GUMAR-324927 format. One record per atom (N, C-alpha, C): chain; atom name; x, y, z. Coordinates in pm, whole numbers, m for minus. Example, Ala and Ser with C-alpha at 12.3 -4.5 7.8 and 13.67 -1.06 7.14 Angstrom:
// GUMAR-324927
 chain atom      x      y      z
     A    N   1319   m569    780
     A   CA   1230   m450    780
     A    C   1320   m330    780
     A    N   1285   m225    708
     A   CA   1367   m106    714
     A    C   1290      3    787
***
This chain:
// GUMAR-324927
 chain atom      x      y      z
     A    N   m139   1883    195
     A   CA     m4   1837    231
     A    C     72   1806    104
     A    N    194   1857     91
     A   CA    274   1838    m29
     A    C    396   1753      4
     A    N    420   1655    m78
     A   CA    535   1568    m59
     A    C    622   1575   m183
     A    N    747   1610   m167
     A   CA    839   1618   m280
     A    C    934   1500   m272
     A    N    947   1428   m383
     A   CA   1026   1306   m385
     A    C   1160   1330   m452
     A    N   1264   1274   m393
     A   CA   1394   1273   m461
     A    C   1396   1160   m562
     A    N   1405   1038   m511
     A   CA   1403    920   m596
     A    C   1329    810   m521
     A    N   1251    731   m594
     A   CA   1185    617   m533
     A    C   1277    497   m552
     A    N   1317    436   m446
     A   CA   1413    327   m455
     A    C   1344    198   m495
     A    N   1425     97   m525
     A   CA   1373    m33   m562
     A    C   1284    m90   m452
     A    N   1319    m64   m326
     A   CA   1240   m116   m215
     A    C   1096    m70   m225
     A    N   1073     57   m250
     A   CA    936    107   m258
     A    C    863     45   m374
     A    N    932     24   m486
     A   CA    866    m34   m602
     A    C    827   m178   m580
     A    N    902   m250   m499
     A   CA    876   m392   m482
     A    C    777   m423   m371
     A    N    737   m325   m290
     A   CA    648   m353   m179
     A    C    517   m417   m222
     A    N    448   m369   m329
     A   CA    323   m435   m367
     A    C    343   m581   m403
     A    N    454   m614   m470
     A   CA    479   m753   m505
     A    C    511   m837   m382
     A    N    582   m778   m287
     A   CA    613   m851   m164
     A    C    487   m887    m90
     A    N    388   m798    m97
     A   CA    261   m827    m30
     A    C    195   m949    m91
     A    N    203   m959   m225
     A   CA    143  m1074   m291
     A    C    218  m1201   m255
     A    N    352  m1191   m249
     A   CA    433  m1310   m222
     A    C    408  m1366    m84
     A    N    361  m1281      9
     A   CA    344  m1325    146
     A    C    214  m1398    171
     A    N    134  m1415     65
     A   CA      1  m1473     85
     A    C      6  m1609    151
     A    N    109  m1687    120
     A   CA    111  m1823    171
     A    C    179  m1837    306
     A    N    222  m1725    366
     A   CA    293  m1733    493
     A    C    199  m1779    604
     A    N    256  m1851    703
     A   CA    177  m1900    814
     A    C    134  m1785    903
     A    N      7  m1787    944
     A   CA    m46  m1681   1029
     A    C      5  m1697   1172
     A    N     52  m1585   1232
     A   CA     99  m1583   1369
     A    C      8  m1488   1447
     A    N    m35  m1533   1565
     A   CA   m128  m1455   1645
     A    C    m67  m1411   1777
     A    N   m122  m1303   1830
     A   CA    m88  m1255   1964
     A    C   m220  m1239   2039
     A    N   m232  m1309   2152
     A   CA   m355  m1300   2229
     A    C   m477  m1347   2152
     A    N   m456  m1442   2061
     A   CA   m567  m1495   1982
     A    C   m603  m1414   1860
     A    N   m534  m1302   1837
     A   CA   m562  m1217   1721
     A    C   m448  m1229   1621
     A    N   m477  m1263   1495
     A   CA   m371  m1270   1394
     A    C   m305  m1134   1375
     A    N   m171  m1132   1375
     A   CA    m99  m1007   1352
     A    C    m22  m1010   1221
     A    N      8  m1129   1169
     A   CA     74  m1139   1040
     A    C    m30  m1137    928
     A    N     13  m1091    811
     A   CA    m78  m1086    698
     A    C   m185   m980    711
     A    N   m164   m884    802
     A   CA   m261   m778    829
     A    C   m191   m644    810
     A    N   m262   m550    751
     A   CA   m207   m413    745
     A    C   m258   m337    866
     A    N   m164   m291    949
     A   CA   m197   m218   1071
     A    C   m169    m69   1049
     A    N   m273     10   1049
     A   CA   m256    155   1037
     A    C   m208    210   1171
     A    N   m111    300   1165
     A   CA    m60    361   1287
     A    C   m153    477   1326
     A    N   m210    469   1445
     A   CA   m293    579   1495
     A    C   m210    687   1562
     A    N   m115    643   1645
     A   CA    m33    739   1718
     A    C     90    670   1774
     A    N    188    752   1809
     A   CA    308    705   1878
     A    C    326    793   2001
     A    N    350    729   2116
     A   CA    373    803   2240
     A    C    515    776   2287
     A    N    595    881   2295
     A   CA    734    874   2338
     A    C    756    975   2450
     A    N    814    928   2560
     A   CA    838   1015   2678
     A    C    711   1086   2724
     A    N    598   1014   2713
     A   CA    471   1068   2760
     A    C    401   1161   2665
     A    N    462   1190   2548
     A   CA    401   1280   2450
     A    C    341   1199   2336
     A    N    211   1214   2316
     A   CA    140   1140   2211
     A    C    141   1221   2082
     A    N    183   1156   1972
     A   CA    188   1221   1842
     A    C     97   1146   1745
     A    N     m8   1210   1694
     A   CA    m94   1143   1595
     A    C    m14   1111   1469
     A    N    m48   1000   1405
     A   CA     26    956   1287
     A    C    m32   1014   1158
     A    N     52   1039   1057
     A   CA      1   1075    925
     A    C    m80    959    868
     A    N   m168    988    774
     A   CA   m251    883    716
     A    C   m169    773    649
     A    N    m50    809    601
     A   CA     31    713    525
     A    C    102    611    613
     A    N    106    630    744
     A   CA    185    543    832
     A    C    113    411    858
     A    N    184    302    836
     A   CA    130    169    863
     A    C    243     70    887
     A    N    207    m46    943
     A   CA    302   m155    966
     A    C    237   m285    921
     A    N    315   m369    855
     A   CA    271   m503    818
     A    C    376   m604    862
     A    N    330   m721    904
     A   CA    417   m835    931
     A    C    378   m944    832
     A    N    441   m948    714
     A   CA    405  m1050    615
     A    C    434  m1191    663
     A    N    526  m1203    759
     A   CA    558  m1332    821
     A    C    611  m1303    960
     A    N    639  m1408   1036
     A   CA    687  m1391   1173
     A    C    829  m1336   1179
     A    N    899  m1329   1066
     A   CA   1037  m1280   1067
     A    C   1058  m1158    979
     A    N    946  m1086    948
     A   CA    959   m969    860
     A    C    861   m860    902
     A    N    907   m736    894
     A   CA    821   m620    917
     A    C    847   m519    806
     A    N    743   m451    764
     A   CA    758   m347    664
     A    C    644   m248    680
     A    N    655   m136    612
     A   CA    547    m38    621
     A    C    592     98    579
     A    N    525    200    633
     A   CA    557    338    604
     A    C    564    415    736
     A    N    668    493    753
     A   CA    688    562    881
     A    C    632    704    881
     A    N    543    730    785
     A   CA    484    862    774
     A    C    543    943    661
     A    N    663    902    617
     A   CA    729    969    505
     A    C    791    866    412
     A    N    868    774    468
     A   CA    940    674    388
     A    C    891    533    416
     A    N    912    443    320
     A   CA    885    302    340
     A    C   1005    238    409
     A    N    978    134    487
     A   CA   1085     62    555
     A    C   1061    m88    545
     A    N   1170   m162    560
     A   CA   1165   m308    557
     A    C   1270   m357    656
     A    N   1232   m452    742
     A   CA   1324   m494    848
     A    C   1301   m640    886
     A    N   1405   m700    942
     A   CA   1388   m831   1003
     A    C   1304   m815   1130
     A    N   1230   m920   1163
     A   CA   1145   m914   1282
     A    C   1137  m1052   1345
     A    N   1090  m1055   1467
     A   CA   1068  m1182   1537
     A    C    944  m1167   1625
     A    N    845  m1253   1601
     A   CA    724  m1254   1681
     A    C    723  m1382   1761
     A    N    729  m1370   1892
     A   CA    733  m1488   1979
     A    C    655  m1459   2105
     A    N    554  m1541   2131
     A   CA    473  m1521   2250
     A    C    405  m1386   2245
     A    N    428  m1306   2346
     A   CA    366  m1174   2350
     A    C    461  m1061   2319
     A    N    571  m1090   2248
     A   CA    667   m986   2214
     A    C    690   m981   2063
     A    N    725   m862   2017
     A   CA    761   m841   1876
     A    C    891   m762   1873
     A    N    991   m818   1805
     A   CA   1119   m750   1790
     A    C   1135   m707   1645
     A    N   1169   m580   1624
     A   CA   1194   m526   1490
     A    C   1339   m483   1483
     A    N   1413   m540   1389
     A   CA   1555   m509   1376
     A    C   1580   m381   1299
     A    N   1705   m360   1261
     A   CA   1744   m241   1186
     A    C   1674   m240   1052
     A    N   1622   m125   1013
     A   CA   1540   m114    892
     A    C   1619    m65    772
     A    N   1583   m115    655
     A   CA   1621    m54    529
     A    C   1511     47    494
     A    N   1548    169    466
     A   CA   1449    276    449
     A    C   1472    346    315
     A    N   1361    380    247
     A   CA   1372    457    124
     A    C   1420    598    155
     A    N   1460    671     52
     A   CA   1522    802     72
     A    C   1438    911      7
     A    N   1313    924     50
     A   CA   1226   1030      0
     A    C   1230   1148     96
     A    N   1220   1267     41
     A   CA   1219   1388    122
     A    C   1077   1442    130
     A    N   1025   1458    249
     A   CA    892   1512    269
     A    C    902   1656    318
     A    N    829   1746    253
     A   CA    838   1888    285
     A    C    774   1923    419
     A    N    671   1846    457
     A   CA    600   1879    580
     A    C    684   1842    703
     A    N    709   1941    788
     A   CA    789   1917    909
     A    C    724   1813    999
     A    N    590   1811   1004
     A   CA    521   1714   1088
     A    C    553   1571   1046
     A    N    563   1549    916
     A   CA    598   1416    867
     A    C    739   1378    908
     A    N    832   1470    892
     A   CA    972   1442    925
     A    C    988   1418   1074
     A    N    918   1497   1156
     A   CA    926   1478   1301
     A    C    866   1344   1342
     A    N    754   1307   1279
     A   CA    692   1180   1315
     A    C    782   1064   1274
     A    N    848   1076   1161
     A   CA    939    971   1115
     A    C   1045    941   1220
     A    N   1102   1046   1281
     A   CA   1204   1026   1383
     A    C   1145    962   1509
     A    N   1026   1008   1547
     A   CA    961    953   1666
     A    C    925    807   1646
     A    N    872    775   1530
     A   CA    833    638   1499
     A    C    955    546   1499
     A    N   1065    592   1438
     A   CA   1187    511   1431
     A    C   1237    477   1571
     A    N   1225    569   1664
     A   CA   1270    543   1801
     A    C   1182    436   1868
     A    N   1052    441   1842
     A   CA    960    350   1910
     A    C    955    211   1847
     A    N    975    201   1715
     A   CA    954     73   1648
     A    C   1075    m20   1663
     A    N   1194     34   1682
     A   CA   1313    m49   1689
     A    C   1326   m122   1821
     A    N   1377   m243   1817
     A   CA   1398   m321   1938
     A    C   1281   m412   1970
     A    N   1273   m455   2095
     A   CA   1171   m550   2139
     A    C   1059   m478   2215
     A    N    937   m511   2178
     A   CA    820   m450   2243
     A    C    724   m558   2289
     A    N    653   m530   2397
     A   CA    543   m617   2437
     A    C    424   m587   2348
     A    N    358   m692   2302
     A   CA    244   m676   2212
     A    C    115   m713   2283
     A    N     15   m627   2268
     A   CA   m116   m654   2328
     A    C   m223   m626   2225
     A    N   m317   m719   2211
     A   CA   m426   m702   2116
     A    C   m558   m685   2190
     A    N   m646   m610   2128
     A   CA   m780   m589   2182
     A    C   m874   m569   2063
     A    N   m935   m679   2018
     A   CA  m1018   m672   1899
     A    C   m934   m639   1777
     A    N   m966   m528   1711
     A   CA   m894   m486   1592
     A    C   m776   m394   1623
     A    N   m736   m388   1750
     A   CA   m628   m299   1789
     A    C   m505   m377   1837
     A    N   m389   m321   1806
     A   CA   m261   m378   1848
     A    C   m178   m265   1908
     A    N   m127   m288   2029
     A   CA    m43   m189   2095
     A    C     95   m249   2122
     A    N    198   m180   2080
     A   CA    336   m220   2105
     A    C    394   m128   2212
     A    N    451   m186   2317
     A   CA    505   m108   2428
     A    C    650   m148   2452
     A    N    740    m49   2449
     A   CA    882    m75   2470
     A    C    912    m86   2619
     A    N   1034   m127   2651
     A   CA   1075   m136   2792
     A    C   1075      2   2858
     A    N   1091    108   2777
     A   CA   1091    245   2830
     A    C    950    301   2847
     A    N    849    223   2806
     A   CA    712    269   2818
     A    C    659    345   2699
     A    N    738    358   2593
     A   CA    690    420   2470
     A    C    593    324   2401
     A    N    493    377   2333
     A   CA    392    291   2272
     A    C    363    332   2128
     A    N    323    231   2050
     A   CA    270    253   1915
     A    C    130    194   1913
     A    N     31    276   1883
     A   CA   m108    230   1876
     A    C   m144    206   1731
     A    N   m189     84   1702
     A   CA   m222     45   1565
     A    C   m364    m10   1559
     A    N   m428      5   1444
     A   CA   m561    m49   1425
     A    C   m565   m123   1292
     A    N   m630   m237   1291
     A   CA   m638   m321   1171
     A    C   m714   m250   1061
     A    N   m657   m251    943
     A   CA   m723   m189    829
     A    C   m811   m291    757
     A    N   m933   m252    732
     A   CA  m1026   m338    659
     A    C   m999   m325    509
     A    N  m1005   m436    436
     A   CA   m983   m427    291
     A    C  m1085   m333    225
     A    N  m1037   m253    132
     A   CA  m1126   m165     58
     A    C  m1210   m248    m38
     A    N  m1336   m213    m59
     A   CA  m1419   m289   m154
     A    C  m1375   m262   m297
     A    N  m1386   m362   m383
     A   CA  m1347   m345   m523
     A    C  m1435   m241   m591
     A    N  m1567   m251   m571
     A   CA  m1658   m158   m635
     A    C  m1685    m38   m545
     A    N  m1701     76   m609
     A   CA  m1732    198   m536
     A    C  m1611    270   m480
     A    N  m1492    211   m493
     A   CA  m1369    273   m444
     A    C  m1296    339   m560
     A    N  m1243    459   m537
     A   CA  m1158    519   m639
     A    C  m1016    467   m620
     A    N   m965    396   m720
     A   CA   m831    338   m716
     A    C   m737    424   m797
     A    N   m622    457   m738
     A   CA   m520    536   m806
     A    C   m401    447   m838
     A    N   m364    440   m964
     A   CA   m254    354  m1007
     A    C   m122    405   m951
     A    N    m49    317   m884
     A   CA     79    354   m824
     A    C    198    293   m897
     A    N    177    179   m964
     A   CA    288    116  m1035
     A    C    234     24  m1144
     A    N    319     m3  m1241
     A   CA    289    m97  m1349
     A    C    368   m224  m1326
     A    N    306   m338  m1349
     A   CA    368   m467  m1323
     A    C    409   m536  m1453
     A    N    521   m605  m1446
     A   CA    568   m687  m1557
     A    C    634   m810  m1497
     A    N    557   m918  m1488
     A   CA    608  m1037  m1421
     A    C    633  m1009  m1274
     A    N    756  m1030  m1229
     A   CA    792  m1009  m1088
     A    C    844   m868  m1060
     A    N    836   m779  m1158
     A   CA    890   m644  m1142
     A    C    776   m543  m1137
     A    N    784   m452  m1040
     A   CA    688   m342  m1029
     A    C    763   m211  m1047
     A    N    718   m129  m1140
     A   CA    781     m1  m1168
     A    C    687    111  m1126
     A    N    729    192  m1030
     A   CA    648    305   m988
     A    C    628    402  m1104
     A    N    511    466  m1108
     A   CA    484    563  m1214
     A    C    579    681  m1201
     A    N    625    735  m1314
     A   CA    712    854  m1307
     A    C    634    972  m1251
     A    N    708   1070  m1202
     A   CA    647   1184  m1133
     A    C    542   1253  m1218
     A    N    566   1262  m1350
     A   CA    471   1333  m1437
     A    C    336   1262  m1446
     A    N    337   1130  m1422
     A   CA    213   1052  m1435
     A    C    153   1014  m1301
     A    N    228   1032  m1194
     A   CA    182    988  m1062
     A    C     53   1058  m1022
     A    N    m44    979   m977
     A   CA   m170   1032   m929
     A    C   m271   1066  m1036
     A    N   m234   1052  m1163
     A   CA   m324   1092  m1272
     A    C   m411    976  m1322
     A    N   m361    854  m1312
     A   CA   m438    738  m1360
     A    C   m519    682  m1244
     A    N   m650    686  m1256
     A   CA   m737    638  m1149
     A    C   m868    589  m1208
     A    N   m934    502  m1135
     A   CA  m1056    442  m1189
     A    C  m1146    395  m1077
     A    N  m1273    379  m1111
     A   CA  m1374    330  m1018
     A    C  m1459    226  m1088
     A    N  m1482    113  m1020
     A   CA  m1571     11  m1072
     A    C  m1707     31  m1008
     A    N  m1805     68  m1088
     A   CA  m1938     92  m1035
     A    C  m2015    m37  m1014
     A    N  m2112    m34   m925
     A   CA  m2197   m151   m903
     A    C  m2286   m180  m1022
     A    N  m2294    m86  m1117
     A   CA  m2372   m105  m1238
     A    C  m2295   m177  m1347
     A    N  m2171   m224  m1314
     A   CA  m2092   m298  m1412
     A    C  m2018   m210  m1510
     A    N  m1995    m84  m1473
     A   CA  m1924     10  m1560
     A    C  m1803     65  m1486
     A    N  m1690     69  m1556
     A   CA  m1568    129  m1501
     A    C  m1548    266  m1564
     A    N  m1513    363  m1482
     A   CA  m1487    498  m1530
     A    C  m1360    551  m1465
     A    N  m1300    652  m1526
     A   CA  m1183    712  m1466
     A    C  m1093    778  m1567
     A    N   m965    783  m1535
     A   CA   m864    845  m1620
     A    C   m750    748  m1642
     A    N   m697    749  m1764
     A   CA   m584    662  m1798
     A    C   m450    731  m1781
     A    N   m453    850  m1725
     A   CA   m330    928  m1710
     A    C   m331   1049  m1800
     A    N   m404   1039  m1910
     A   CA   m420   1151  m2002
     A    C   m569   1168  m2033
     A    N   m629   1065  m2090
     A   CA   m769   1070  m2129
     A    C   m860   1001  m2029
     A    N   m982   1050  m2020
     A   CA  m1084    985  m1940
     A    C  m1143    870  m2020
     A    N  m1197    769  m1948
     A   CA  m1250    653  m2017
     A    C  m1377    603  m1948
     A    N  m1447    519  m2022
     A   CA  m1565    450  m1971
     A    C  m1569    314  m2041
     A    N  m1588    207  m1962
     A   CA  m1586     73  m2021
     A    C  m1671    m22  m1938
     A    N  m1719   m126  m2000
     A   CA  m1791   m230  m1928
     A    C  m1693   m309  m1842
     A    N  m1733   m345  m1721
     A   CA  m1647   m422  m1631
     A    C  m1725   m541  m1578
     A    N  m1677   m660  m1611
     A   CA  m1742   m783  m1565
     A    C  m1655   m847  m1457
     A    N  m1712   m862  m1338
     A   CA  m1639   m918  m1224
     A    C  m1700  m1054  m1191
     A    N  m1615  m1158  m1195
     A   CA  m1667  m1293  m1170
     A    C  m1553  m1386  m1129
     A    N  m1573  m1459  m1021
     A   CA  m1482  m1565   m977
     A    C  m1337  m1518   m964
     A    N  m1318  m1404   m900
     A   CA  m1183  m1355   m877
     A    C  m1116  m1297  m1000
     A    N  m1192  m1274  m1104
     A   CA  m1137  m1217  m1227
     A    C  m1219  m1095  m1269
     A    N  m1153  m1009  m1343
     A   CA  m1214   m886  m1392
     A    C  m1185   m873  m1540
     A    N  m1290   m850  m1619
     A   CA  m1273   m831  m1762
     A    C  m1323   m692  m1799
     A    N  m1235   m613  m1857
     A   CA  m1271   m478  m1901
     A    C  m1299   m479  m2050
     A    N  m1415   m424  m2087
     A   CA  m1450   m418  m2228
     A    C  m1375   m308  m2301
     A    N  m1407   m292  m2428
     A   CA  m1341   m190  m2510
     A    C  m1377    m52  m2455
     A    N  m1276     33  m2426
     A   CA  m1307    161  m2362
     A    C  m1346    270  m2461
     A    N  m1438    354  m2418
     A   CA  m1466    479  m2488
     A    C  m1387    587  m2416
     A    N  m1305    663  m2491
     A   CA  m1215    760  m2429
     A    C  m1231    898  m2492
     A    N  m1184    999  m2418
     A   CA  m1171   1131  m2475
     A    C  m1051   1130  m2571
     A    N  m1028   1240  m2642
     A   CA   m926   1240  m2748
     A    C   m816   1343  m2725
     A    N   m775   1357  m2600
     A   CA   m664   1448  m2571
     A    C   m531   1383  m2610
     A    N   m435   1466  m2646
     A   CA   m302   1416  m2680
     A    C   m204   1467  m2575
     A    N   m141   1372  m2506
     A   CA    m42   1407  m2403
     A    C     95   1358  m2447
     A    N    197   1413  m2385
     A   CA    334   1380  m2420
     A    C    400   1298  m2310
     A    N    507   1228  m2344
     A   CA    596   1165  m2249
     A    C    533   1061  m2159
     A    N    570   1061  m2030
     A   CA    528    956  m1936
     A    C    377    940  m1923
     A    N    302   1049  m1932
     A   CA    157   1038  m1919
     A    C    100    952  m2032
     A    N    148    973  m2154
     A   CA     99    894  m2267
     A    C    152    751  m2260
     A    N    277    735  m2216
     A   CA    332    600  m2201
     A    C    250    519  m2101
     A    N    213    583  m1989
     A   CA    130    516  m1889
     A    C     m4    477  m1947
     A    N    m65    568  m2022
     A   CA   m195    540  m2083
     A    C   m188    421  m2178
     A    N    m86    417  m2260
     A   CA    m73    306  m2355
     A    C    m58    172  m2282
     A    N     19    172  m2174
     A   CA     37     49  m2097
     A    C    m96      3  m2036
     A    N   m174     97  m1985
     A   CA   m302     62  m1923
     A    C   m403     15  m2026
     A    N   m401     74  m2144
     A   CA   m496     34  m2249
     A    C   m477   m112  m2290
     A    N   m356   m164  m2276
     A   CA   m330   m303  m2313
     A    C   m402   m402  m2222
     A    N   m446   m355  m2103
     A   CA   m513   m444  m2009
     A    C   m662   m461  m2041
     A    N   m715   m373  m2124
     A   CA   m856   m383  m2162
     A    C   m874   m499  m2260
     A    N   m990   m563  m2250
     A   CA  m1019   m676  m2339
     A    C   m957   m806  m2294
     A    N   m897   m808  m2174
     A   CA   m836   m930  m2121
     A    C   m905   m971  m1991
     A    N   m894  m1098  m1960
     A   CA   m944  m1149  m1833
     A    C   m834  m1134  m1729
     A    N   m851  m1041  m1639
     A   CA   m749  m1008  m1541
     A    C   m780  m1073  m1407
     A    N   m679  m1124  m1341
     A   CA   m697  m1169  m1203
     A    C   m678  m1047  m1113
     A    N   m752  m1044  m1003
     A   CA   m737   m932   m913
     A    C   m722   m981   m769
     A    N   m653   m900   m689
     A   CA   m634   m930   m548
     A    C   m634   m799   m470
     A    N   m703   m798   m358
     A   CA   m705   m681   m270
     A    C   m643   m720   m137
     A    N   m538   m646    m99
     A   CA   m477   m663     32
     A    C   m478   m527     99
     A    N   m562   m516    203
     A   CA   m576   m386    267
     A    C   m637   m286    171
     A    N   m560   m184    138
     A   CA   m607    m82     45
     A    C   m525    m80    m84
     A    N   m468   m197   m117
     A   CA   m392   m212   m240
     A    C   m457   m316   m330
     A    N   m481   m278   m454
     A   CA   m540   m366   m554
     A    C   m435   m397   m659
     A    N   m423   m525   m695
     A   CA   m339   m563   m808
     A    C   m425   m628   m914
     A    N   m406   m587  m1038
     A   CA   m470   m647  m1155
     A    C   m360   m707  m1242
     A    N   m375   m834  m1278
     A   CA   m269   m903  m1352
     A    C   m326   m977  m1471
     A    N   m267   m954  m1588
     A   CA   m307  m1022  m1711
     A    C   m236  m1157  m1718
     A    N   m282  m1246  m1806
     A   CA   m218  m1378  m1818
     A    C    m69  m1372  m1851
     A    N    m24  m1266  m1920
     A   CA    118  m1257  m1956
     A    C    203  m1192  m1847
     A    N    141  m1161  m1730
     A   CA    216  m1103  m1619
     A    C    214   m952  m1614
     A    N    163   m888  m1720
     A   CA    150   m743  m1717
     A    C     34   m705  m1625
     A    N     42   m585  m1567
     A   CA    m67   m546  m1478
     A    C    m39   m414  m1411
     A    N   m108   m392  m1301
     A   CA    m94   m267  m1228
     A    C   m119   m290  m1079
     A    N    m67   m200   m999
     A   CA   m100   m193   m857
     A    C   m161    m56   m833
     A    N   m266    m52   m753
     A   CA   m336     73   m727
     A    C   m372     83   m580
     A    N   m377    205   m530
     A   CA   m413    229   m391
     A    C   m551    291   m381
     A    N   m623    258   m274
     A   CA   m757    310   m254
     A    C   m752    449   m194
     A    N   m839    536   m241
     A   CA   m855    666   m180
     A    C   m916    651    m43
     A    N   m883    742     47
     A   CA   m932    731    184
     A    C  m1061    807    208
     A    N  m1105    883    110
     A   CA  m1233    950    122
     A    C  m1236   1056    228
***
């Protein structure tokens, strides 16, 4: 599947930071199951009796009882919301402006937008959440389990500087990735060169030792990304995993956000 991007808006860049900011929000439950602070993967949307399977990228989060955000299969969205009793209302969304080449993604985006807007009855069953509109359209969601820190291939999606997250430029996107092995060794790519380094994980912190790297020379954004990542080695980094997103942050606020591969 190929996705061609026009421009990544500020909204998309800020989503990883918004997830971190929501940590202290009060948990709201439906039917005894917490629905806020959870990443809900979209399994399918049924409109007018037709069930459409969701792309892997589609998900919904309620960081608080008055906010909804996620991905509609192609673009990210952010909207006001209201969770009360057994209903969830999602208001008009702010949506990023990315163009997806796959027709299935574009079609699902339209179907999802029709089903997610307005007020829906919410029903939970274990790790599942179903939203049903007054017209009988449904969104089937399943709770996503956090990816493990070790053994997961993490792909860097943005670089952090204090409260600002900057998405990687197109030339570097998808090239910087790493895995923390259970043997205490981190391996991967910095965007240009491959690396290997000692990784010590203790008490919510991660310390990367001096890396051994290959000696390729890259130009432009790929090298800029590599230089930024190299600055994180040799520091005691705090880490946080929310769903399938990992953030690593140095004491000075520099860091990265990375997404887990789905295998």
